[in-house]
N, C-alpha and C positions, 0 to 999 in steps of 0.2 A: 505494499500498500505505500502510495506516493504522498508525503506530507506537503502542505503548502504552507510557507512561510511571508508573512506580511511584514515588512520593513518600512519604516517611516523615512523616507529619505531627505536628509537634510543636505539638498543639492538647489543650487540655482542654474538647472539647463534653461536654456532658452536658445532660440535661434529666431535673429533678428529680420524680419521680412521686410525691404527696401523698394522704395519707389524705382522704376527702371523706365527710361526714357522709350525701350522699344516695346510696341504694341505686342500685347499676347506673352511678354515675358515678366517673371517673378524674380527678384534678386533677393537672395538669401545673404545676410550680413552673418556675424559671427554667430557661432554656434559653442557654446559654451558649458563646461561642468566645472564642479569644484575638484581639484586636485586630488582629493582622497576618494572621490568616487570615479575617476577616470580608470580607463581599461576594464569597464564591465558592460561594455556595448550600448550605455547610454547617449553619446554622441551620434552612433548610428540610428538606434531608434528615434532620435530626434529629426536627423536627414530624413528619415523614410517617411517619420509624419507630415514633414514639411511638403514632402512631394506629394505624399498623398493630398493633403491641401490644394496644392496646386493644381494639382490634376482634376478634381471636384470642383475647384472654382473656375474652372476651363482655361486655364494657361496652358501657352502652348510650347513653354519653354521655362528650364529655371536657371538661372546664373547665379555662380559663386566665385569666389576666390579665397586664395590662401596665402600665407606667409611662407616663403621658399622653405623655411626650415621646420614647418609643422608637418613632419612625417607622416605622424597619424592620420591626420585630418585627410592627407593629401592621399594616404590610401584608402579611406572611407569615402573620398569621390570618385577615387578610381572604380571600388567595387561598385558605386550606385553607378557607373557608366555616366558620368561627367566627361565631355570630352574638353582636353587641354587644349588653349587657346593662346595664340602669341603674347608673349610676355611684354610688359611695359618697362622701362627705365625710368625712374625717378631721379630727378635730379635736385638739388639744395645750394643755394649760394648763400653764404654766410657772410656778412658785412663786417669789416673791421671797425671796434668800438672806440 
């Protein structure tokens, strides 16, 4: 007999949905899980849920982005079938004071 355990999660998981200037596109911003709750599939579940939401709302596609050093989220996005797009190079000019 399998026992179910309910756990009250003290997490702040979120996926921020952002405005996209492209018609039919939903942009997902940050997906976050508190450090002590990571590596339990919560971020993957959040991403899956946001994709389900987008599909039910009639969006044609979902766009997201990652920092290049966030290998775990890149792996999640790869697993979910997101296609990598060309990267942008950001520049910063600092003025001497």
